NUKOLDO-511167 format. One record per residue (C-alpha): residue in one letter; x, y negated, z negated. Coordinates in nm, 4 decimals, padded with zeros to 6 digits. Layout:
<nodes>
   type         c1         c2         c3
      A          X          Y          Z
...
</nodes>
This chain:
<nodes>
   type         c1         c2         c3
      M    02.3158   -01.0572    02.3157
      N    02.2539   -01.3713    02.1073
      S    02.4821   -01.4882    01.8268
      W    02.2530   -01.3445    01.5568
      K    02.2608   -00.9975    01.7043
      V    02.6379   -01.0077    01.7568
      Y    02.6971   -01.1107    01.3961
      Q    02.4589   -00.8490    01.2597
      E    02.6082   -00.5698    01.4681
      T    02.9566   -00.6683    01.3534
      H    02.8629   -00.6626    00.9841
      K    02.5884   -00.3987    00.9689
      E    02.7956   -00.1440    00.7774
      R    02.8775   -00.4014    00.5117
      F    02.5105   -00.5026    00.4896
      L    02.4215   -00.1410    00.4199
      S    02.7026   -00.0912    00.1686
      E    02.5863   -00.3942   -00.0279
      L    02.2287   -00.2660   -00.0347
      L    02.3451    00.0731   -00.1597
      D    02.5296   -00.0985   -00.4455
      L    02.2084   -00.2789   -00.5370
      L    02.0118    00.0459   -00.5301
      K    02.2532    00.2109   -00.7740
      I    02.1357   -00.0198   -01.0531
      P    01.8396    00.1384   -01.2437
      S    01.6457   -00.1869   -01.2790
      V    01.3297   -00.0312   -01.4254
      S    01.1357   -00.3204   -01.5758
      A    00.8852   -00.1008   -01.7603
      R    01.1411    00.0555   -01.9943
      K    01.3346   -00.1236   -02.2677
      E    01.6372    00.1021   -02.2314
      H    01.6979   -00.0614   -01.8925
      N    01.6973   -00.4220   -02.0189
      Q    02.0725   -00.4562   -01.9641
      D    02.0394   -00.3028   -01.6172
      M    01.7897   -00.5763   -01.5352
      V    02.0481   -00.8410   -01.6251
      I    02.3181   -00.6654   -01.4227
      C    02.0862   -00.6458   -01.1221
      A    01.9937   -01.0142   -01.1480
      E    02.3622   -01.1034   -01.1572
      M    02.4266   -00.9013   -00.8421
      V    02.1373   -01.0712   -00.6612
      K    02.2816   -01.4086   -00.7631
      L    02.6262   -01.3109   -00.6323
      R    02.4877   -01.1921   -00.2975
      L    02.2897   -01.5137   -00.2502
      Q    02.6034   -01.7178   -00.3174
      E    02.8040   -01.5085   -00.0727
      A    02.5289   -01.5467    00.1898
      G    02.5624   -01.9247    00.1806
      A    02.3083   -02.0519   -00.0724
      D    02.4182   -02.3903   -00.2087
      W    02.2610   -02.3398   -00.5489
      V    02.1807   -02.0172   -00.7319
      E    02.0819   -01.9699   -01.0942
      I    01.9507   -01.6984   -01.3218
      I    01.6550   -01.8322   -01.5180
      P    01.5679   -01.6517   -01.8435
      T    01.2053   -01.5724   -01.9271
      E    01.0420   -01.4076   -02.2260
      G    01.0957   -01.0843   -02.0348
      H    01.3342   -01.0187   -01.7464
      P    01.5170   -01.3019   -01.5663
      I    01.4249   -01.4680   -01.2375
      V    01.6884   -01.5406   -00.9736
      Y    01.6400   -01.8720   -00.7935
      G    01.8487   -01.9834   -00.4965
      E    01.8292   -02.2414   -00.2212
      K    01.9899   -02.3625    00.0978
      I    01.8752   -02.7152    00.1789
      I    02.0056   -02.8358    00.5139
      D    01.7772   -03.1379    00.5567
      P    01.4941   -03.2459    00.3221
      T    01.2896   -03.3591    00.6239
      K    01.2872   -03.0102    00.7747
      P    01.0305   -02.7386    00.6854
      T    01.1028   -02.5301    00.3760
      V    01.0427   -02.1542    00.3495
      L    01.0126   -01.9964    00.0036
      V    01.1098   -01.6277    00.0041
      Y    00.9620   -01.4195   -00.2776
      G    01.0759   -01.0697   -00.3721
      H    01.1451   -00.8532   -00.6760
      Y    01.4516   -00.6634   -00.7920
      D    01.2715   -00.4482   -01.0484
      V    01.1602   -00.0973   -00.9554
      Q    00.9167    00.1683   -01.0713
      P    01.0274    00.4474   -01.3084
      A    01.1678    00.7411   -01.1117
      D    00.9659    01.0114   -01.2896
      P    00.9130    01.2976   -01.2241
      L    01.2866    01.3420   -01.1709
      E    01.2617    01.7111   -01.0859
      L    01.0772    01.6293   -00.7626
      W    01.3588    01.4172   -00.6202
      H    01.5834    01.5851   -00.3625
      S    01.8681    01.3546   -00.4662
      A    01.9332    01.1351   -00.7690
      P    01.7015    00.8294   -00.7517
      F    01.9800    00.5836   -00.8401
      N    02.2500    00.7503   -00.6343
      P    02.1297    00.6506   -00.2866
      E    02.1755    00.8995   -00.0068
      I    02.1372    00.8553    00.3670
      R    01.9693    01.1489    00.5392
      D    01.8184    01.1583    00.8887
      G    01.8662    00.7838    00.9302
      K    01.6850    00.6993    00.6063
      I    01.7999    00.5621    00.2698
      F    01.6626    00.7702   -00.0175
      A    01.6616    00.5871   -00.3525
      R    01.4239    00.4246   -00.5959
      G    01.3668    00.0677   -00.4739
      A    01.4936    00.1412   -00.1221
      C    01.1762   -00.0039    00.0297
      D    00.9994   -00.1486   -00.2741
      D    01.1460   -00.4031   -00.2824
      K    01.5258   -00.4159   -00.2833
      G    01.5687   -00.3086    00.0773
      Q    01.3077   -00.5577    00.1922
      F    01.4075   -00.8705    00.0001
      Y    01.7735   -00.8006    00.0804
      M    01.6925   -00.8387    00.4511
      H    01.6241   -01.2061    00.3807
      I    01.9596   -01.2540    00.2102
      K    02.1389   -01.1032    00.5093
      A    01.9259   -01.3092    00.7482
      L    02.0338   -01.6213    00.5575
      E    02.3977   -01.5159    00.5913
      T    02.3480   -01.4561    00.9633
      M    02.2021   -01.8013    01.0237
      V    02.4607   -01.9789    00.8056
      Q    02.7561   -01.8048    00.9694
      T    02.6248   -01.8650    01.3227
      K    02.5270   -02.2234    01.2347
      T    02.1703   -02.1671    01.3538
      L    01.9690   -02.2317    01.0381
      T    01.6688   -02.4494    01.1277
      T    01.4770   -02.4590    00.7978
      N    01.5462   -02.5059    00.4309
      I    01.5245   -02.1766    00.2431
      K    01.4432   -02.1125   -00.1219
      F    01.4491   -01.7759   -00.2967
      C    01.2451   -01.6613   -00.5961
      I    01.3464   -01.3038   -00.6797
      E    01.1826   -01.1839   -01.0009
      G    01.2284   -00.8828   -01.2260
      E    00.8735   -00.8111   -01.3431
      E    00.6560   -00.7470   -01.0376
      E    00.6148   -00.3801   -01.1209
      I    00.4714   -00.4687   -01.4627
      G    00.2338   -00.7391   -01.3393
      S    00.4628   -01.0473   -01.3346
      P    00.3657   -01.1515   -01.6915
      N    00.6110   -01.4436   -01.7078
      L    00.6074   -01.5703   -01.3507
      A    00.3034   -01.7958   -01.3993
      K    00.4823   -02.0006   -01.6650
      F    00.7890   -02.0233   -01.4432
      V    00.5934   -02.1419   -01.1393
      E    00.3951   -02.3986   -01.3415
      K    00.7163   -02.5362   -01.4930
      H    00.9156   -02.5401   -01.1668
      K    00.6565   -02.6601   -00.9123
      E    00.8851   -02.9257   -00.7690
      Q    01.1792   -02.6874   -00.7477
      L    00.9666   -02.4274   -00.5669
      K    00.7950   -02.6780   -00.3367
      A    00.7749   -02.5349    00.0154
      D    00.5708   -02.5323    00.3362
      V    00.5136   -02.1571    00.3449
      I    00.5846   -01.8510    00.1293
      L    00.7359   -01.5480    00.3013
      I    00.7090   -01.2034    00.1397
      S    00.8481   -00.8724    00.2603
      D    00.6912   -00.6267    00.0172
      T    00.4390   -00.4652    00.2502
      S    00.4303   -00.2132    00.5348
      M    00.3590   -00.2042    00.9054
      I    00.1691    00.0626    01.0940
      S    00.4802    00.1939    01.2708
      M    00.7797    00.0787    01.4695
      D    00.5776    00.1521    01.7834
      T    00.2787   -00.0450    01.6547
      P    00.4127   -00.3385    01.4516
      S    00.1604   -00.5077    01.2259
      I    00.1303   -00.7914    00.9754
      D   -00.0667   -00.7598    00.6549
      I   -00.3191   -01.0397    00.6253
      G   -00.4208   -00.9471    00.2733
      V   -00.3468   -00.7406   -00.0352
      R   -00.5824   -00.6048   -00.2989
      G   -00.5985   -00.7181   -00.6580
      L   -00.5349   -00.4989   -00.9609
      S   -00.6855   -00.4215   -01.2999
      Y   -00.4869   -00.1805   -01.5172
      I   -00.6000   -00.0434   -01.8535
      E   -00.5068    00.2303   -02.0999
      V   -00.7646    00.4365   -02.2885
      E   -00.6981    00.6164   -02.6176
      V   -00.9465    00.8717   -02.7558
      T   -00.9062    00.9910   -03.1164
      G   -01.0867    01.2845   -03.2767
      A   -00.9726    01.4375   -03.6051
      D   -00.6842    01.2848   -03.7984
      R   -00.4532    01.5713   -03.6956
      D   -00.4219    01.8488   -03.4362
      L   -00.6576    02.1360   -03.5212
      H   -00.6469    02.5146   -03.4765
      S   -00.8645    02.5802   -03.1704
      G   -00.9936    02.9084   -03.3113
      V   -01.0983    02.7627   -03.6457
      Y   -01.2353    02.4308   -03.5176
      G   -01.2973    02.4823   -03.1450
      G   -01.6620    02.4323   -03.0525
      A   -01.7333    02.2546   -03.3812
      V   -01.5204    01.9402   -03.3469
      A   -01.4929    01.7117   -03.0435
      N   -01.1804    01.7690   -02.8346
      P   -01.0424    01.4258   -02.7279
      L   -00.9032    01.5684   -02.4032
      T   -01.2391    01.7164   -02.3084
      I   -01.4211    01.3954   -02.3989
      L   -01.1753    01.1784   -02.2063
      S   -01.2047    01.4072   -01.9029
      K   -01.5841    01.3731   -01.9075
      M   -01.5628    00.9960   -01.9468
      I   -01.3298    00.9682   -01.6487
      A   -01.5406    01.2047   -01.4383
      S   -01.8454    00.9862   -01.5041
      C   -01.6789    00.6915   -01.3264
      H   -01.7700    00.8308   -00.9811
      D   -02.0944    00.9786   -00.8489
      Q   -02.1379    01.2571   -00.5932
      N   -02.0607    01.0106   -00.3117
      N   -01.7405    00.8939   -00.4849
      H   -01.9097    00.5620   -00.5500
      I   -01.7881    00.3904   -00.8679
      T   -02.0625    00.4006   -01.1342
      I   -01.9360    00.1352   -01.3741
      P   -02.2163   -00.1231   -01.4101
      G   -02.1502   -00.4394   -01.2120
      F   -01.8295   -00.3106   -01.0555
      Y   -01.9383   -00.4030   -00.7008
      D   -02.1227   -00.7245   -00.7900
      D   -01.8693   -00.9614   -00.6304
      V   -01.7313   -00.7388   -00.3549
      E   -01.6965   -00.9148   -00.0206
      E   -01.8779   -00.7065    00.2403
      V   -01.6827   -00.6917    00.5664
      S   -01.8879   -00.7479    00.8818
      L   -01.9622   -00.4678    01.1261
      E   -01.7664   -00.6600    01.3891
      D   -01.4540   -00.6632    01.1722
      R   -01.5021   -00.2971    01.0851
      K   -01.5125   -00.2161    01.4567
      K   -01.1826   -00.3989    01.4993
      M   -01.0335   -00.1921    01.2172
      A   -01.1614    00.1263    01.3794
      A   -00.9770    00.0344    01.6997
      L   -00.6410    00.0349    01.5203
      P   -00.4222    00.3410    01.5747
      F   -00.4827    00.5978    01.3011
      D   -00.4539    00.9747    01.3320
      V   -00.6272    01.1413    01.0381
      E   -00.4756    01.4794    01.1213
      S   -00.1227    01.3368    01.1094
      Y   -00.2163    01.1590    00.7878
      K   -00.3252    01.4862    00.6267
      K   -00.0239    01.6731    00.7584
      D    00.2155    01.4132    00.6202
      L    00.0573    01.4472    00.2742
      T    00.0107    01.8268    00.2968
      I   -00.3605    01.8035    00.2191
      D   -00.6551    01.9829    00.3769
      E   -00.8992    01.6930    00.3635
      V   -00.9202    01.3229    00.2842
      W   -01.1321    01.1996   -00.0077
      G   -01.3101    00.8780   -00.0915
      E   -01.6201    00.6646   -00.0936
      K   -01.8875    00.7996    00.1406
      G   -01.9668    00.5845    00.4426
      Y   -01.6160    00.4449    00.4893
      T   -01.3125    00.5560    00.6866
      T   -00.9727    00.6203    00.5315
      S   -00.8412    00.2850    00.6581
      E   -01.1433    00.1049    00.5142
      R   -01.1107    00.2812    00.1788
      T   -00.7535    00.1587    00.1418
      G   -00.8003   -00.1858    00.2919
      I   -01.1441   -00.3391    00.2348
      R   -01.2969   -00.1348   -00.0493
      P   -01.2204   -00.1404   -00.4229
      T   -01.1087    00.1816   -00.5890
      L   -01.0687    00.3310   -00.9363
      E   -00.7936    00.5848   -01.0046
      V   -00.6386    00.7731   -01.2969
      N   -00.2626    00.7099   -01.2918
      G   -00.1728    00.9303   -01.5854
      M   -00.3414    01.1443   -01.8510
      W   -00.1887    01.3227   -02.1481
      G   -00.2464    01.4736   -02.4897
      G   -00.2135    01.7995   -02.6801
      Y    00.0543    02.0609   -02.6298
      I    00.2374    02.0631   -02.2966
      G    00.5600    02.2382   -02.3961
      E    00.6808    02.5827   -02.2980
      G    00.4596    02.8761   -02.3872
      S    00.1248    02.8409   -02.5632
      K   -00.0032    02.6570   -02.8673
      T   -00.3770    02.6764   -02.9276
      V   -00.4780    02.3371   -03.0641
      L   -00.7433    02.0711   -03.0384
      P   -00.5334    01.7562   -02.9976
      S   -00.5961    01.4650   -03.2300
      K   -00.5541    01.2162   -02.9455
      A   -00.5830    01.1912   -02.5674
      Y   -00.4703    00.9105   -02.3407
      A   -00.5176    00.7889   -01.9845
      K   -00.3837    00.5045   -01.7714
      I   -00.6444    00.3842   -01.5242
      S   -00.6200    00.1254   -01.2471
      A   -00.8680   -00.0425   -01.0143
      R   -00.7690   -00.1975   -00.6824
      L   -00.9792   -00.5034   -00.6076
      V   -01.0959   -00.6803   -00.2915
      P   -01.1735   -01.0470   -00.2187
      N   -01.4131   -01.2209   -00.4606
      Q   -01.3489   -00.9674   -00.7375
      S   -01.1787   -01.1002   -01.0504
      S   -00.9234   -00.8904   -01.2350
      A   -01.0333   -01.0414   -01.5673
      I   -01.3986   -00.9569   -01.5061
      I   -01.3253   -00.6034   -01.3858
      T   -01.0900   -00.5391   -01.6786
      E   -01.3642   -00.6501   -01.9170
      K   -01.6138   -00.4169   -01.7465
      L   -01.3740   -00.1213   -01.7613
      I   -01.2974   -00.1704   -02.1296
      K   -01.6655   -00.2155   -02.2111
      Y   -01.7620    00.0968   -02.0153
      F   -01.5169    00.3310   -02.1827
      T   -01.5945    00.1881   -02.5256
      E   -01.9722    00.2111   -02.4909
      I   -01.9924    00.5632   -02.3455
      A   -01.7845    00.7150   -02.6253
      P   -01.9912    00.9899   -02.7933
      P   -02.0164    01.0319   -03.1707
      G   -01.7254    01.2230   -03.3168
      V   -01.4470    01.0279   -03.1438
      K   -01.3078    00.6761   -03.1538
      V   -01.2114    00.4991   -02.8307
      V   -00.9709    00.2097   -02.7907
      A   -00.9194    00.0582   -02.4450
      K   -00.6633   -00.2141   -02.3758
      E   -00.5399   -00.4135   -02.0783
      H   -00.1904   -00.3700   -01.9374
      H   -00.1865   -00.6200   -01.6516
      G   -00.3798   -00.7413   -01.3507
      G   -00.3705   -00.9579   -01.0409
      E   -00.6037   -01.1137   -00.7884
      P   -00.6730   -01.0065   -00.4284
      Y   -00.5385   -01.2327   -00.1555
      V   -00.6181   -01.2889    00.2136
      T   -00.4235   -01.5183    00.4486
      P   -00.5620   -01.6713    00.7708
      I   -00.4226   -01.5628    01.1077
      D   -00.4520   -01.9122    01.2562
      S   -00.1934   -02.0657    01.0221
      K    00.1437   -02.1934    01.1421
      G    00.3174   -01.9347    00.9245
      Y    00.1263   -01.6394    01.0656
      K    00.1853   -01.7569    01.4210
      A    00.5586   -01.7898    01.3501
      A    00.5697   -01.4365    01.2073
      A    00.3768   -01.2960    01.5036
      A    00.6079   -01.4714    01.7493
      A    00.9156   -01.3426    01.5665
      I    00.7927   -00.9849    01.5789
      H    00.7115   -01.0219    01.9481
      D    01.0669   -01.1429    02.0078
      T    01.2260   -00.8311    01.8555
      F    00.9633   -00.5610    01.9119
      G    00.8502   -00.6778    02.2553
      K    00.4814   -00.6660    02.1602
      D    00.2303   -00.8611    01.9535
      P    00.1733   -00.7408    01.5962
      V   -00.1660   -00.6147    01.4809
      P   -00.3267   -00.7915    01.1804
      V   -00.4252   -00.5430    00.9075
      R   -00.5235   -00.5457    00.5408
      G   -00.2865   -00.3740    00.3016
      G   -00.3978   -00.1508    00.0175
      G   -00.1324   -00.2479   -00.2361
      S   -00.1193   -00.5391   -00.4772
      I    00.1206   -00.8296   -00.5279
      P   -00.0132   -00.9952   -00.8439
      I    00.1374   -01.3404   -00.7956
      C   -00.0075   -01.4273   -00.4523
      S   -00.3130   -01.6203   -00.5692
      L   -00.1028   -01.7904   -00.8356
      F    00.1499   -01.9128   -00.5781
      E   -00.1184   -02.0589   -00.3518
      K   -00.3005   -02.2234   -00.6424
      E    00.0096   -02.3831   -00.7936
      L    00.2080   -02.4638   -00.4776
      G   -00.0786   -02.5228   -00.2338
      V    00.0685   -02.3255    00.0574
      K   -00.0161   -02.0052    00.2404
      I    00.1614   -01.6730    00.2061
      I    00.2844   -01.4662    00.4995
      F    00.3387   -01.0926    00.4500
      M    00.6169   -00.9821    00.6796
      G    00.6882   -00.6289    00.5650
      F    00.9018   -00.3724    00.7452
      G    00.8292   -00.0657    00.5337
      L    00.6030    00.2240    00.6242
      D    00.3135    00.3708    00.4275
      S    00.5012    00.7010    00.4371
      D    00.8020    00.5584    00.2504
      N    00.6917    00.7207   -00.0785
      L    00.6518    00.3963   -00.2677
      H    00.6211    00.4617   -00.6438
      S    00.6783    00.8321   -00.5714
      P    00.9735    01.0721   -00.5763
      N    01.2017    01.0508   -00.2716
      E    01.1283    00.6870   -00.1922
      K    01.2941    00.5987    00.1380
      Y    01.3598    00.3183    00.3812
      D    01.4538    00.3761    00.7438
      L    01.7812    00.2164    00.8480
      Q    01.6095    00.1158    01.1720
      N    01.3505   -00.0812    00.9768
      F    01.6127   -00.2430    00.7527
      Y    01.8165   -00.3656    01.0471
      K    01.5092   -00.4652    01.2466
      G    01.3975   -00.6832    00.9562
      I    01.7327   -00.8621    00.9433
      E    01.7096   -00.9131    01.3187
      T    01.3520   -01.0477    01.3096
      I    01.3599   -01.2842    01.0107
      P    01.5816   -01.5516    01.1764
      Y    01.3256   -01.5749    01.4560
      F    01.0588   -01.6550    01.1964
      H    01.2616   -01.9539    01.0766
      K    01.3227   -02.0638    01.4356
      H    00.9530   -02.0543    01.5238
      F    00.8375   -02.2076    01.1957
      A    01.0766   -02.4984    01.2432
      G    00.9498   -02.5401    01.5998
</nodes>
């Protein structure tokens, strides 16, 4: 057993205890009532980086939530790895669907259940413990910098300014991100790309007040009905998106690459069983893996209006709302798609209602080459600890800052995630397997070893 493994085995219970403390902080970036929790969480991240051996750590204020920056520079002539992660989490709603309190982490069946367990506290914390391991065993072979932000879940609105202002401070040879998943522990994989994002909110207004549905129903437009029809019009009978120009810039993946994707392990029956659904759904002519990896999508994330309290109240609501997001693939622009979405919902509004559509946030798609030094180092590291070569795949999620990092810093990004698609990201009962957490801490030092070599 090498010195890394010995150290990690000796301190694994403490590693877990520290992560659980981090998960207890409700660092929900989307809600103002958690602003102080965001500060508390940033302070804990700073403390843990200092304890792990970082020489310099600071909390940098932004117009929103703070960024934690840390570094361990052993030799300016050696390669530098910039680790990016985020300490903010999604809202825990709906609370009634959780089997345990989202910010009171529980361990059941070898899994940590808590909001942020996998996305992304559990994953970025692996890097902090890997740093500690290498410092304490005197085996660190690269310089390491950390950029842990608090606004990823709301589109990283202030990170661009930070990166532009701190280019020299963030200068590195590769960017390493653990905010993605792998196929399974039996079939390790590395994401070679993430999709972009366009997120809007639509508001439909009818009369200036809620109306009695018996007196006015059938004579005055119901905003909920109108909004439902508008949303339904976004897909045709083949689940193809109907918004004009939506597919104009979509990169078409070759048949050869699609055959490679088809060869990856995927059991649709297990997929359906895990989700308790009878059938999959999506764009005709594409497999489930293709729909979530190489094709753009349009989804309703929330819709509300009218009376939803206990019992009945027969009204025509004055207003109806929806939050709608599009996942984007290479060559699509979030700005262009957002403009098309807003234009579509505004122009198809029938007489009798007013429609206002506004942007929330967006991000660009990103693909990284598999022949880069960083990818090869990640693949070698995974082979060292899993005993097999990882499979390159495209992820379906979005990390808004990827294209920004490459543009401003001029280096490639490596996605080295240890989560699973079944970890209930953004959903009730989010989890992270202890096996994956510890395997990540074990694997990351090998990445630094191979990248330095």
